[in-house]
N, C-alpha and C positions, 0 to 999 in steps of 0.2 A: 485760696479757700474762702476768704472774707468776701471777695467780689462775687464769687459764685453763690454764696449764701444770700448776699444782698439781692442779687438778681432773682433768685428763687423766691425770696420773700416779697419782692416787688411784683413779680408775676402772680403769686398767690393772692396778694392783696388786691391787685387789679381785677383778677378774674372773679374773686368772691364778692368784691364790692359792686361789680357789674351784674352779677347773676343772682344776688340775694333777693331780688324782687321779681315777681311774676306779674305781668301786666293784667292777667286775668283775675288776680286776687288783690291787686293794688287798690287803695282807697279811691273812691269817686264820690265820697261824702261831701256835702256842702261845708264850706269853710266858715259860714256864718258872717261874712263880711259884706254881702249884698243887701241893699235895703229890701225888706220883706214886702212883696206886693200886697200882702194882706194889710199891712200897716201904713205903707207909703202909697198914697194915691197919685202923687205927682208923676210926670214922665221922668224916666231915668235912662241914662246912657252910661255904660261901664265898659272899660277895657281891662282885662286881667292878663297877668303873666305868671307862669309857674315853670319851675325847672323842667326841661325836657326829660323824657323817660330814659332811664338807665344811664350809661356813661355820658350821653349827650348833655345831661343836666349839669355836668361839671363845667360846661362851656356855654350853654345856650338855654334859652327859655322858649316855651310855646306860648303864644298869645292868642286871645280871642276877644270878640266883641259881643256885647249884649245890650239890649235896650227893651224898655217897656213903655208903651203909650200911657198917657194919663188914664188912670182908672183900671188899667189892665191887671189881670190876676196872674199873668205869667210873662216872663221875658222871652224875647226872640234871641236866640244865641246863634252866632255865625262863627265858624272856624274853618281852617283849612287843615285837612288830615291826609298825609301821604299814602297811608295804606289803602285808602279808598280808591285811589287811582290804580293801584296794583290789582284791585278787585273789579276794575272796569266801571267804577262810579266816579262822579265828579269829586275833585279834591275839596271844593267848597261845600260845606253842609250847614244846614240850619235845623234847629229844633226849638220847641217851646218847653219851658220849665219854670217853676217858681224859685229855683235855686241855680242861678247861672255861675255861681262861684264854687263849683265843685272842684275838688282836688283833681289835678291832672296826673292820673295814675301814680298816686302816692305823694305827689308834690303839692304842698299848700300854695294856692295862688295869692298874689298880691295885686292890689288895685294899681293900675297904671293911670287910669282916668276915671273920674266920676262927675257927672253933671246931672243935676236934678232941676225940676221946675220948668219955668217958661223957656229957658234957653234949650233944654233938652226937647221940649215939645216942638220948638221951631226947627231944630236940627234933625230930628228923626226922619222926616221926608227926604232930606238931602242925603242922609246916610243910606236909606233904602234905594234911592236913585243911584248912588255910587256903587252899592252892592250889585245892583242889576247890570252895571257896566263893567264890573271887575273882569279884566281881560284874561286872567289865568285861572279861571274857575275849574278847569279840567286838567291843570298841570301841577306838578309838584317836583321840585328838585331840592335836596337838602342844602346844597351850596352851589352857586351863590343865591339861588332862589329861582322861581317863586316858591315860597313855602308858607308855613303858618304865620310867620312874622311879616311877610310881604303884604298879606291881605289887610290887616288893620292899618299898616303904614300907608298903603295905597288909599284906603278910605280916608285917612287923616289928611292926605295930600289933596284929595277931592273935596273935602269939607274942612278947609283951614280953620274955620271958627271953632272946631273941636280943640285946637291947640294941643294936639296929641304929640307927646314926647316919648318915643319908644325907648325901652331900656337899652343900654349899651350892648348887652349880650343877646339882643333880639336879632340874631344872625339871619340875614335875608331881608331885613327891613329896608336896607338900602337898594335892593333890587327894584323897589317901587319907583325910585327916582328915574 
């Protein structure tokens, strides 16, 4: 009886902890960790990581890249999103925003990399060129990749001056090798 009760409790815990959040209502608010483009005129490069949505967040993160040119009022954000492929769109997407540090469907992001000033200004053209050459822009596979972590890792390999060190739980980052 004890084992059955433990199994039922484990299943109940697992299913409720996986389903207590709806991606449609999960927070996408800014975390407030990105330099404000209104206050910071320098060029900025940032890489963020946040727990993946739902149960995947127990094991893995979602990562994305953002940069703004010197004097720009918005960041360019680039990320790979799997559900876009299922909809017939490229996995790689980009958009402009003043707040590139938004929560990833309820998960607060952390900075993986932050570069400002002259170095960022010098590296942004190399990043843009690497993005244009990204070989898996229309592909997504959770494991082993290419996925959301493959993209920034690949850019980091193409632009070694970034000195990008991906988080250990950025599953799929190794696919870029």
